[in-house]
C-alpha positions as CSV (number, residue, x, y, z in Angstrom):
1,M,10.1,-37.2,-24.1
2,Q,10.5,-37.9,-20.4
3,Q,9.5,-34.3,-19.6
4,H,6.3,-34.8,-21.6
5,R,5.5,-38.0,-19.7
6,E,6.0,-36.3,-16.3
7,M,3.8,-33.4,-17.3
8,L,1.0,-35.6,-18.4
9,T,1.2,-37.7,-15.3
10,R,1.1,-34.6,-13.1
11,D,-1.5,-32.6,-14.9
12,F,-4.0,-35.0,-16.4
13,G,-5.2,-36.8,-13.2
14,R,-7.5,-39.7,-14.1
15,Q,-6.8,-39.2,-17.8
16,A,-3.1,-39.6,-17.4
17,G,-3.0,-43.2,-18.7
18,T,-5.0,-42.3,-21.7
19,A,-2.9,-39.2,-22.4
20,L,0.3,-41.3,-22.2
21,T,-1.1,-43.8,-24.7
22,V,-2.0,-41.0,-27.1
23,L,1.4,-39.4,-26.6
24,E,3.1,-42.6,-27.7
25,H,0.9,-42.8,-30.8
26,L,1.7,-39.1,-31.6
27,Y,5.4,-39.7,-31.7
28,H,4.7,-42.0,-34.7
29,Q,1.8,-40.1,-36.2
30,P,1.9,-36.5,-35.1
31,Y,-1.2,-35.2,-36.8
32,V,-4.4,-37.0,-35.8
33,S,-8.1,-36.4,-35.6
34,V,-10.5,-36.9,-32.7
35,S,-11.8,-40.0,-34.5
36,R,-8.3,-41.5,-34.5
37,V,-7.9,-41.0,-30.8
38,R,-11.3,-42.6,-30.3
39,E,-10.0,-45.7,-32.2
40,W,-6.8,-45.8,-30.2
41,R,-8.5,-45.5,-26.8
42,R,-12.0,-46.8,-27.5
43,Q,-13.6,-43.7,-26.0
44,T,-16.6,-41.6,-26.8
45,H,-16.2,-38.7,-29.1
46,A,-16.7,-36.3,-26.2
47,S,-13.9,-37.9,-24.1
48,A,-11.5,-38.0,-26.9
49,N,-12.3,-34.4,-27.9
50,S,-11.8,-33.3,-24.3
51,L,-8.4,-35.0,-24.1
52,M,-7.3,-33.4,-27.3
53,A,-8.5,-30.0,-26.1
54,D,-6.4,-30.2,-22.9
């Protein structure tokens, strides 16, 4: 788990905070849609989709 956090912090730049929040949710609900990520982070569809694609 710590290894994933370090990778996200290092590789996601400005989106690191968002990526860490999504990671926390994924530990509890591993299969999600872009719509669910939008709900968690209150982002646009494009932003949530971009995050999931990375």
